[in-house]
C-alpha positions as CSV (number, residue, x, y, z in Angstrom):
1,X,-105.2,22.3,-5.6
2,X,-102.8,19.6,-6.6
3,X,-102.2,16.8,-4.2
4,X,-98.8,15.5,-3.1
5,X,-97.9,12.1,-4.4
6,X,-97.9,9.4,-1.7
7,X,-94.6,8.8,-0.1
8,X,-94.3,5.9,2.3
9,X,-93.2,6.9,5.7
10,X,-93.6,10.6,5.0
11,X,-95.7,11.4,8.1
12,X,-93.4,9.5,10.4
13,X,-90.4,11.3,8.9
14,X,-92.0,14.7,9.5
15,X,-92.9,13.8,13.1
16,X,-89.3,12.5,13.8
17,X,-87.6,15.6,12.2
18,X,-89.5,18.7,13.4
19,X,-86.3,20.8,12.9
20,X,-86.0,19.8,9.3
21,X,-89.7,19.9,8.5
22,X,-91.5,22.5,10.6
23,X,-95.3,22.3,10.2
24,X,-95.6,25.8,8.7
25,X,-93.1,25.0,6.0
26,X,-94.8,21.7,5.1
27,X,-98.2,23.4,4.8
28,X,-96.5,26.1,2.7
29,X,-95.1,23.6,0.3
30,X,-98.4,21.8,-0.1
31,X,-100.4,25.0,-0.5
32,X,-98.2,26.5,-3.2
33,X,-98.7,23.8,-5.8
34,X,-95.3,22.0,-5.3
35,X,-96.5,18.4,-4.9
36,X,-93.0,16.9,-5.6
37,X,-90.9,19.3,-3.7
38,X,-91.6,17.8,-0.3
39,X,-90.8,14.2,-1.3
40,X,-87.6,15.4,-3.0
41,X,-86.5,17.4,0.1
42,X,-87.2,14.5,2.4
43,X,-85.3,12.1,0.2
44,X,-82.2,14.3,0.2
45,X,-82.5,15.6,3.8
46,X,-83.0,19.2,2.6
47,X,-84.3,21.5,5.4
48,X,-87.6,23.2,4.5
49,X,-88.3,26.8,5.2
50,X,-91.1,29.2,4.5
51,X,-90.7,30.9,1.2
52,X,-90.1,29.9,-2.4
53,X,-89.1,26.4,-3.2
54,X,-85.5,26.0,-4.6
55,X,-84.7,22.7,-6.3
56,X,-81.2,22.1,-7.8
57,X,-81.5,22.3,-11.6
58,X,-79.7,19.0,-12.0
59,X,-82.4,17.3,-10.0
60,X,-84.9,18.2,-12.8
61,X,-82.9,16.4,-15.5
62,X,-84.6,13.3,-17.0
63,X,-83.1,10.0,-16.2
64,X,-82.1,9.4,-19.8
65,X,-80.1,12.6,-20.0
66,X,-78.4,12.0,-16.7
67,X,-77.5,8.5,-17.8
68,X,-76.0,9.9,-21.0
69,X,-73.9,12.3,-18.9
70,X,-72.6,9.4,-16.7
71,X,-71.6,7.5,-19.8
72,X,-69.7,10.5,-21.3
73,X,-68.0,11.2,-18.0
74,X,-66.8,7.6,-17.6
75,X,-65.3,7.6,-21.1
76,X,-63.5,10.9,-20.6
77,X,-60.2,9.4,-19.5
78,X,-60.4,6.1,-21.5
79,X,-57.7,5.4,-24.0
80,X,-57.9,3.6,-27.4
81,X,-57.6,0.2,-25.7
82,X,-60.7,1.0,-23.6
83,X,-58.6,1.3,-20.5
84,X,-58.3,4.0,-17.9
85,X,-55.0,5.5,-16.8
86,X,-54.2,4.4,-13.3
87,X,-54.8,7.1,-10.7
88,X,-54.5,5.8,-7.1
89,X,-55.5,9.2,-5.7
90,X,-59.0,9.4,-7.1
91,X,-61.9,6.8,-7.3
92,X,-63.2,5.7,-10.6
93,X,-65.8,7.9,-12.2
94,X,-68.5,5.2,-12.0
95,X,-67.9,4.7,-8.3
96,X,-67.8,8.4,-7.6
97,X,-71.2,9.1,-9.2
98,X,-72.8,6.1,-7.5
99,X,-72.0,7.6,-4.1
100,X,-73.5,11.0,-4.5
101,X,-77.1,10.2,-3.5
102,X,-79.5,7.3,-3.7
103,X,-81.1,8.6,-6.9
104,X,-77.8,8.8,-8.7
105,X,-76.7,5.4,-7.3
106,X,-79.8,3.8,-8.6
107,X,-79.3,5.3,-12.1
108,X,-75.6,4.3,-12.1
109,X,-76.2,0.7,-11.0
110,X,-78.7,0.3,-13.8
111,X,-76.3,1.7,-16.4
112,X,-74.5,-1.4,-17.5
113,X,-71.9,0.4,-19.7
114,X,-70.4,2.1,-16.7
115,X,-69.1,-1.2,-15.3
116,X,-67.4,-2.8,-18.3
117,X,-63.8,-1.8,-17.4
118,X,-62.3,-4.5,-15.0
119,X,-58.8,-3.9,-13.7
120,X,-56.9,-6.3,-11.5
121,X,-53.9,-4.7,-9.8
122,X,-54.3,-5.8,-6.2
123,X,-56.3,-8.3,-4.2
124,X,-59.1,-5.9,-3.3
125,X,-59.9,-5.7,-7.0
126,X,-61.1,-9.4,-7.1
127,X,-64.3,-8.6,-5.1
128,X,-64.8,-5.4,-7.0
129,X,-64.5,-7.3,-10.3
130,X,-67.3,-9.7,-9.3
131,X,-69.6,-6.8,-8.7
132,X,-68.6,-5.2,-12.0
133,X,-69.2,-8.4,-14.0
134,X,-72.7,-8.6,-12.5
135,X,-73.6,-4.9,-13.1
136,X,-72.3,-5.0,-16.7
137,X,-74.9,-7.6,-17.5
138,X,-74.4,-8.6,-21.2
139,X,-72.0,-5.8,-22.2
140,X,-68.5,-6.3,-23.7
141,X,-65.7,-6.3,-21.1
142,X,-62.3,-4.6,-21.1
143,X,-59.9,-6.4,-18.8
144,X,-56.5,-5.6,-17.4
145,X,-54.5,-8.1,-15.3
146,X,-51.3,-6.7,-13.9
147,X,-49.2,-9.0,-11.7
148,X,-45.9,-8.4,-10.0
149,X,-42.7,-10.3,-9.6
150,X,-41.5,-11.9,-6.4
151,X,-39.3,-9.0,-5.3
152,X,-42.2,-6.6,-5.5
153,X,-44.9,-8.9,-4.1
154,X,-46.7,-7.8,-0.9
155,X,-48.7,-10.6,0.6
156,X,-52.3,-9.7,0.9
157,X,-51.9,-6.6,-1.4
158,X,-50.5,-7.3,-4.8
159,X,-51.3,-10.0,-7.3
160,X,-48.8,-12.9,-7.6
161,X,-48.9,-16.7,-8.0
162,X,-51.6,-17.5,-5.5
163,X,-53.9,-14.8,-6.9
164,X,-53.5,-15.7,-10.6
165,X,-56.0,-18.5,-10.8
166,X,-58.7,-16.7,-8.8
167,X,-58.5,-13.8,-11.3
168,X,-59.2,-16.1,-14.3
169,X,-62.0,-17.9,-12.3
170,X,-63.8,-14.6,-12.4
171,X,-63.3,-13.6,-16.0
172,X,-63.0,-16.9,-17.9
173,X,-66.8,-17.8,-17.7
174,X,-67.4,-14.5,-19.6
175,X,-64.8,-15.0,-22.4
176,X,-67.5,-14.6,-25.0
177,X,-67.9,-11.0,-23.8
178,X,-64.2,-10.0,-23.8
179,X,-63.4,-7.0,-26.0
180,X,-59.9,-6.1,-24.5
181,X,-57.4,-8.3,-22.7
182,X,-54.2,-6.9,-21.4
183,X,-52.2,-9.5,-19.4
184,X,-48.9,-8.6,-17.8
185,X,-46.9,-11.4,-16.0
186,X,-43.4,-11.1,-14.5
187,X,-42.9,-14.6,-13.2
188,X,-42.4,-18.0,-14.9
189,X,-45.1,-19.7,-12.7
190,X,-47.6,-16.9,-13.6
191,X,-46.6,-17.4,-17.2
192,X,-47.5,-21.1,-16.8
193,X,-50.9,-20.0,-15.5
194,X,-51.4,-17.8,-18.5
195,X,-50.5,-20.6,-20.9
196,X,-53.0,-22.9,-19.1
197,X,-55.9,-20.4,-19.0
198,X,-55.5,-19.0,-22.5
199,X,-55.2,-22.4,-24.1
200,X,-58.3,-23.8,-22.5
201,X,-60.7,-20.8,-22.3
202,X,-62.1,-21.3,-25.8
203,X,-62.6,-18.7,-28.5
204,X,-63.2,-15.0,-27.8
205,X,-65.5,-13.9,-30.7
206,X,-65.5,-10.2,-29.8
207,X,-61.9,-9.7,-28.7
208,X,-60.6,-6.7,-30.5
209,X,-57.4,-5.9,-28.5
210,X,-54.9,-8.5,-27.2
211,X,-51.8,-7.4,-25.4
212,X,-49.6,-10.0,-23.7
213,X,-46.5,-9.1,-21.7
214,X,-43.9,-11.2,-20.1
215,X,-41.2,-9.1,-18.5
216,X,-38.6,-10.6,-16.2
217,X,-35.1,-10.1,-15.1
218,X,-33.4,-13.3,-16.3
219,X,-30.1,-12.5,-14.7
220,X,-28.1,-14.4,-17.4
221,X,-28.4,-15.6,-20.9
222,X,-28.5,-19.2,-19.7
223,X,-31.6,-18.5,-17.7
224,X,-33.2,-16.9,-20.7
225,X,-32.4,-19.9,-22.9
226,X,-34.0,-22.2,-20.4
227,X,-37.1,-20.1,-20.2
228,X,-37.5,-20.1,-24.0
229,X,-37.2,-23.9,-24.2
230,X,-41.0,-24.8,-23.7
231,X,-42.8,-24.4,-27.0
232,X,-45.7,-21.9,-27.1
233,X,-49.3,-23.1,-27.0
234,X,-52.3,-22.5,-29.1
235,X,-54.5,-19.8,-27.5
236,X,-58.2,-19.1,-27.9
237,X,-58.6,-22.2,-30.1
238,X,-56.8,-20.2,-32.8
239,X,-60.0,-18.3,-33.4
240,X,-60.2,-14.5,-32.8
241,X,-62.4,-13.2,-35.7
242,X,-62.7,-9.6,-34.4
243,X,-59.0,-9.1,-33.5
244,X,-57.5,-5.8,-34.8
245,X,-54.9,-4.7,-32.2
246,X,-52.1,-7.0,-31.2
247,X,-49.1,-6.4,-28.8
248,X,-46.7,-9.3,-28.0
249,X,-44.1,-8.0,-25.5
250,X,-41.7,-10.8,-24.8
251,X,-44.4,-13.3,-25.8
252,X,-44.2,-15.5,-28.9
253,X,-47.0,-17.6,-30.3
254,X,-47.3,-20.7,-32.5
255,X,-47.0,-18.6,-35.6
256,X,-48.3,-21.4,-37.9
257,X,-51.5,-21.6,-35.9
258,X,-52.3,-17.9,-35.6
259,X,-54.6,-17.2,-38.6
260,X,-56.2,-14.4,-36.6
261,X,-53.1,-12.1,-37.3
262,X,-54.7,-10.5,-40.3
263,X,-56.9,-7.5,-40.9
264,X,-55.0,-5.7,-38.1
265,X,-54.9,-2.0,-37.4
266,X,-52.1,-2.1,-34.8
267,X,-49.2,-4.6,-34.5
268,X,-46.5,-4.4,-31.8
269,X,-43.6,-6.9,-31.5
270,X,-41.0,-6.5,-28.7
271,X,-38.2,-8.3,-26.9
272,X,-37.9,-11.5,-28.9
273,X,-34.6,-13.3,-29.3
274,X,-33.8,-14.5,-32.7
275,X,-34.9,-18.1,-32.3
276,X,-38.5,-17.2,-31.4
277,X,-39.2,-14.5,-33.9
278,X,-41.6,-15.1,-36.8
279,X,-40.2,-16.1,-40.1
280,X,-40.3,-13.6,-43.0
281,X,-43.1,-15.6,-44.7
282,X,-45.3,-15.0,-41.6
283,X,-44.3,-11.4,-41.5
284,X,-45.0,-10.9,-45.2
285,X,-48.4,-12.6,-44.8
286,X,-49.5,-10.5,-41.8
287,X,-48.7,-7.2,-43.5
288,X,-50.2,-8.0,-46.8
289,X,-53.3,-9.4,-45.1
290,X,-53.6,-6.1,-43.1
291,X,-54.1,-3.3,-45.7
292,X,-55.6,-1.1,-43.0
293,X,-52.7,-1.3,-40.6
294,X,-52.2,2.1,-39.0
295,X,-49.5,1.4,-36.3
296,X,-46.4,-0.7,-36.4
297,X,-43.9,-1.1,-33.6
298,X,-40.7,-3.1,-33.5
299,X,-38.6,-3.2,-30.4
300,X,-35.8,-5.7,-30.5
301,X,-38.1,-7.9,-32.7
302,X,-39.2,-8.5,-36.2
303,X,-38.9,-11.2,-38.8
304,X,-36.0,-13.6,-38.5
305,X,-33.0,-12.7,-40.6
306,X,-30.7,-15.4,-41.7
307,X,-27.7,-14.9,-44.1
308,X,-28.1,-18.3,-45.7
309,X,-31.8,-17.7,-46.4
310,X,-32.2,-14.1,-47.7
311,X,-35.5,-12.3,-47.7
312,X,-37.5,-12.0,-50.9
313,X,-37.1,-8.6,-52.6
314,X,-40.8,-8.0,-53.2
315,X,-42.0,-4.6,-51.8
316,X,-44.7,-4.7,-49.1
317,X,-46.9,-1.6,-49.4
318,X,-48.7,-0.4,-46.3
319,X,-51.1,2.2,-47.7
320,X,-52.7,3.2,-44.3
321,X,-49.7,3.1,-42.0
322,X,-49.6,6.3,-40.0
323,X,-47.2,5.6,-37.1
324,X,-43.9,3.6,-37.0
325,X,-41.7,2.8,-34.0
326,X,-38.2,1.1,-34.3
327,X,-36.1,0.5,-31.3
328,X,-33.0,-1.5,-30.4
329,X,-32.4,-3.0,-33.8
330,X,-29.1,-3.2,-35.7
331,X,-28.6,-1.0,-38.8
332,X,-27.6,-4.1,-40.8
333,X,-31.1,-5.4,-39.9
334,X,-33.0,-2.2,-40.5
335,X,-31.7,-1.4,-43.9
336,X,-33.0,-4.6,-45.6
337,X,-36.2,-4.3,-43.7
338,X,-36.8,-0.7,-44.9
339,X,-35.8,-1.7,-48.5
340,X,-38.9,-3.9,-48.6
341,X,-41.4,-1.5,-47.0
342,X,-43.4,1.2,-48.8
343,X,-45.2,3.6,-46.4
344,X,-46.7,6.5,-48.4
345,X,-48.9,7.8,-45.6
346,X,-46.4,7.6,-42.7
347,X,-47.0,10.6,-40.4
348,X,-45.4,9.8,-37.0
349,X,-41.9,8.3,-36.5
350,X,-40.4,7.0,-33.1
351,X,-36.7,6.2,-33.0
352,X,-34.9,4.6,-30.1
353,X,-31.6,3.6,-31.5
354,X,-28.8,3.8,-29.0
355,X,-25.1,2.8,-29.3
356,X,-24.4,-0.7,-30.5
357,X,-21.2,-2.0,-28.8
358,X,-20.6,-5.1,-31.0
359,X,-20.7,-3.3,-34.4
360,X,-17.7,-1.8,-36.2
361,X,-19.1,1.7,-36.4
362,X,-21.2,1.5,-33.3
363,X,-23.8,3.9,-34.6
364,X,-26.7,4.3,-37.1
365,X,-25.1,6.6,-39.6
366,X,-25.4,4.0,-42.4
367,X,-29.1,3.5,-41.7
368,X,-29.9,7.2,-41.6
369,X,-28.0,7.9,-44.8
370,X,-30.0,5.1,-46.5
371,X,-33.5,6.2,-45.5
372,X,-32.7,9.9,-46.1
373,X,-31.4,9.4,-49.6
374,X,-33.3,12.1,-51.7
375,X,-34.2,9.4,-54.3
376,X,-36.2,7.5,-51.7
377,X,-37.9,10.2,-49.7
378,X,-39.0,7.7,-47.1
379,X,-39.9,10.3,-44.5
380,X,-41.2,13.1,-46.8
381,X,-44.7,13.1,-45.1
382,X,-43.6,12.8,-41.5
383,X,-45.3,15.4,-39.2
384,X,-44.2,14.2,-35.8
385,X,-40.7,13.0,-34.9
386,X,-39.9,11.4,-31.6
387,X,-36.2,10.6,-30.9
388,X,-35.6,8.8,-27.6
389,X,-32.1,7.9,-28.7
390,X,-30.1,8.1,-31.9
391,X,-26.3,7.6,-32.3
392,X,-25.1,9.0,-35.6
393,X,-22.8,11.7,-36.9
394,X,-23.8,15.3,-37.4
395,X,-24.1,15.1,-41.2
396,X,-26.5,12.2,-40.9
397,X,-28.6,14.0,-38.3
398,X,-28.8,17.0,-40.7
399,X,-29.9,14.7,-43.5
400,X,-32.6,13.3,-41.2
401,X,-34.0,16.8,-40.5
402,X,-33.8,18.0,-44.1
403,X,-35.7,14.9,-45.3
404,X,-38.7,15.8,-43.1
405,X,-39.9,19.2,-44.3
406,X,-43.5,18.7,-42.9
407,X,-42.5,18.1,-39.3
408,X,-44.5,20.2,-36.9
409,X,-43.8,18.4,-33.6
410,X,-40.2,17.4,-32.6
411,X,-39.4,15.5,-29.4
412,X,-35.8,14.7,-28.6
413,X,-34.1,13.4,-25.5
414,X,-30.7,15.0,-25.8
415,X,-29.4,13.0,-22.9
416,X,-29.2,10.1,-25.4
417,X,-28.6,12.2,-28.5
418,X,-25.5,14.3,-29.1
419,X,-26.3,17.8,-27.8
420,X,-24.3,19.3,-30.7
421,X,-27.1,18.1,-32.9
422,X,-29.3,20.7,-31.5
423,X,-27.3,23.4,-33.3
424,X,-28.7,22.0,-36.6
425,X,-32.0,23.7,-35.8
426,X,-30.3,27.0,-36.3
427,X,-28.1,26.1,-39.2
428,X,-29.0,27.2,-42.7
429,X,-28.9,24.4,-45.2
430,X,-29.2,24.3,-49.0
431,X,-32.5,23.0,-50.3
432,X,-33.2,22.3,-53.9
433,X,-35.9,24.5,-55.5
434,X,-38.2,23.0,-58.0
435,X,-38.0,24.8,-61.4
436,X,-41.1,26.7,-62.4
437,X,-43.5,24.8,-64.7
438,X,-43.3,25.9,-68.3
439,X,-46.4,26.9,-70.2
440,X,-47.3,24.0,-72.5
441,X,-48.2,26.3,-75.4
442,X,-44.7,27.6,-75.6
443,X,-43.0,24.2,-75.5
444,X,-41.8,23.1,-78.9
445,X,-43.4,20.1,-80.5
446,X,-40.6,17.7,-81.1
447,X,-42.5,15.6,-83.5
448,X,-43.3,18.5,-85.9
449,X,-40.0,20.4,-85.6
450,X,-37.6,20.0,-88.4
451,X,-34.4,18.1,-87.9
452,X,-31.0,19.9,-88.0
453,X,-30.2,18.6,-91.5
454,X,-33.6,19.9,-92.8
455,X,-33.1,23.4,-91.3
456,X,-29.5,23.6,-92.5
457,X,-28.2,24.3,-89.0
458,X,-25.5,22.3,-87.3
459,X,-26.4,19.8,-84.6
460,X,-26.3,21.0,-81.0
461,X,-23.9,19.0,-78.9
462,X,-25.3,17.2,-75.8
463,X,-25.0,19.2,-72.6
464,X,-25.0,17.9,-69.1
465,X,-28.4,18.5,-67.3
466,X,-28.6,21.8,-65.5
467,X,-28.6,21.2,-61.7
468,X,-31.7,22.4,-59.8
469,X,-31.3,25.8,-58.2
470,X,-30.7,25.9,-54.5
471,X,-31.7,28.2,-51.7
472,X,-30.7,28.4,-48.0
473,X,-33.3,27.7,-45.4
474,X,-33.6,26.2,-41.9
475,X,-34.3,22.5,-41.5
476,X,-37.9,21.6,-40.4
477,X,-39.4,24.8,-41.8
478,X,-42.9,23.9,-40.4
479,X,-41.7,23.2,-36.9
480,X,-44.0,24.6,-34.2
481,X,-43.7,22.5,-31.1
482,X,-40.5,21.2,-29.4
483,X,-40.3,18.8,-26.5
484,X,-36.8,18.1,-25.2
485,X,-34.6,17.0,-22.3
486,X,-31.0,17.8,-21.6
487,X,-30.7,21.3,-23.2
488,X,-29.6,24.4,-21.4
489,X,-31.7,27.5,-21.3
490,X,-29.1,29.4,-23.4
491,X,-29.3,26.9,-26.2
492,X,-33.1,27.0,-26.2
493,X,-33.1,30.8,-26.2
494,X,-30.6,30.9,-29.1
495,X,-32.7,28.4,-31.2
496,X,-35.9,30.2,-30.5
497,X,-34.6,33.7,-31.3
498,X,-32.7,32.6,-34.5
499,X,-35.7,30.8,-36.0
500,X,-38.1,33.6,-35.1
501,X,-35.7,36.1,-36.7
502,X,-35.5,34.1,-39.9
503,X,-39.3,33.6,-40.2
504,X,-39.5,30.0,-38.7
505,X,-40.8,30.7,-35.2
506,X,-41.4,27.9,-32.6
507,X,-44.7,28.4,-30.8
508,X,-44.3,26.1,-27.8
509,X,-41.5,24.5,-25.8
510,X,-41.9,21.6,-23.3
511,X,-38.8,21.1,-21.2
512,X,-37.9,18.2,-18.9
513,X,-38.5,19.3,-15.3
514,X,-35.0,18.3,-14.2
515,X,-33.6,20.9,-16.5
516,X,-35.5,23.6,-14.6
517,X,-33.3,26.2,-13.0
518,X,-33.2,30.0,-12.6
519,X,-32.1,30.6,-16.2
520,X,-34.9,28.4,-17.5
521,X,-37.5,30.1,-15.3
522,X,-36.3,33.5,-16.6
523,X,-36.6,32.2,-20.1
524,X,-40.1,30.9,-19.3
525,X,-41.2,34.5,-18.7
526,X,-40.3,35.5,-22.3
527,X,-41.4,32.5,-24.4
528,X,-44.2,29.9,-24.2
529,X,-42.5,27.2,-22.2
530,X,-43.7,24.5,-19.8
531,X,-42.2,21.6,-18.0
532,X,-43.0,17.9,-18.2
533,X,-42.0,14.8,-16.2
534,X,-40.3,11.6,-17.3
535,X,-41.6,8.4,-15.8
536,X,-38.8,5.9,-16.4
537,X,-38.2,5.9,-20.1
538,X,-41.7,7.1,-20.9
539,X,-43.0,10.6,-21.1
540,X,-45.9,11.6,-18.9
541,X,-48.0,14.1,-20.8
542,X,-49.0,16.0,-17.7
543,X,-47.4,19.5,-17.5
544,X,-46.0,20.4,-14.1
545,X,-46.5,24.0,-12.9
546,X,-44.6,25.8,-10.1
547,X,-46.8,24.5,-7.4
548,X,-46.4,20.9,-8.4
549,X,-42.7,21.3,-8.5
550,X,-42.6,22.8,-5.0
551,X,-44.7,20.0,-3.7
552,X,-42.5,17.4,-5.3
553,X,-39.5,19.0,-3.7
554,X,-41.1,19.0,-0.2
555,X,-42.0,15.3,-0.6
556,X,-38.5,14.2,-1.3
557,X,-37.5,15.4,-4.7
558,X,-33.9,14.5,-4.0
559,X,-34.8,10.8,-3.8
560,X,-36.6,11.1,-7.1
561,X,-33.6,12.6,-8.7
562,X,-31.4,9.7,-7.6
563,X,-34.0,7.3,-9.0
564,X,-33.9,9.1,-12.3
565,X,-30.1,9.1,-12.4
566,X,-30.1,5.3,-11.7
567,X,-32.7,4.8,-14.4
568,X,-30.5,6.7,-16.9
569,X,-27.4,4.6,-15.9
570,X,-29.3,1.4,-16.3
571,X,-31.1,2.1,-19.5
572,X,-28.5,0.4,-21.7
573,X,-28.5,-2.9,-19.9
574,X,-32.1,-3.2,-18.9
575,X,-33.4,-4.1,-22.4
576,X,-31.2,-7.2,-22.6
577,X,-32.0,-8.3,-19.1
578,X,-35.7,-8.0,-19.6
579,X,-36.1,-10.0,-22.8
580,X,-39.3,-11.9,-22.6
581,X,-40.7,-15.2,-23.6
582,X,-43.7,-17.1,-24.8
583,X,-47.1,-17.5,-23.3
């Protein structure tokens, strides 16, 4: 008969808990060849009864397999920057599994890769970060520091000036282990702290992702000019050998001492006034030194453009660029910029080009006409088109759609795009048809054929080239998914029916939840349609069902609507007020 393994305190536990461990049940466990069942039951306070022993299947998993499950679970909601989306309603996965039982906690605490994500959003996160740093041992760290401005600061809760230095006192000693650093400041004194710490922390040899934000309401252009006066500092000793993803939002660097801006996969520049933007020579060097660049984003930023110092005309080819974002840039700036870029593999395009009050035309018709010229075919391979805002005439909008025959996903905010443009999705347009290829065997050999004088026939006069034949089709013939805001149910129904009738059906519609009404709900019963939620100017990918919408209404949906309306009214002016500055 097998013997039970020794368990310290087993006899005293049995004596103190006669209801959980009756003598008959204990003898039954020992006599039926279950030596490990009794220790397991005592460890987890499982009552014992006479009869067959039932152990949860998950308790039989080897530690190595359970560890692997924990690692996969913790990575389930991690984005490409190794960060988790904030969710104040649920604990982090690693904390959750470490509080199930003593066995799981022991496994979780000894799995260093579960504790590498360190996020600072409030004061309580400082003590948590110390524990995470210790538990992560020698693993690479992914760090987010998110501070607030003075108007949103809650003493004892949020991170502001007094909490800035303590945060870096925790993470700076481990700069050699940084893999991701996302730093968001909204105050000039916090910016000064960022300048101090990043210029003295030394090199970060394993840092792959660097995102620096400085967003602040300057109130006036004079305040902005004063804030941009201090020159930027050299960060990380100008040495970041592993850097591949860079985002500089309202932050400019000493461009001459930034040799690490090469071999990039992602580059984002945003909210830079003209005087602090990089020169075109810097821009040219970064792009040519990053042949594997996959994402490029320009939001009121880019290389400096000076009329007395024109840009070189050499073409910069980005062979791997998949995604491009342009926002809040003048058409007179965008046209020469696109003239010098070749993006053969571009698949995703984001446009946020609202009305320009200081330009003669006030719209982007000239830019759209340029990039959609059939001889250029700039967007011929685009598969996903996001239009947050675009001011242009209907003819240019039609050209934009016709120039993208491979688009499968279309996202348009028709609150900031002319609603009449939606009718172009059900308008037949002429499209050139390529002539059939001729059989090479039947083609005459011009070198061996006799001349007109030799054959005795009169010469054939020159004729103008025959134009390519045309056929009528709908724009975006491969369109399958549409995400939109600001359209009525009748317009959506008309577009859906017309395209299906002509052989170009749309499979899925995602509609802004504020457009939800009785007509939209009736339409939802006939087509595949769901609702999504805007958060500010960004789209939250979560789909809201009927229950979520009812709960939102009960919790004060009217207030939420007022906030959304105020956000819409303030979108145009918010970009200029929140232009940012250097670290």
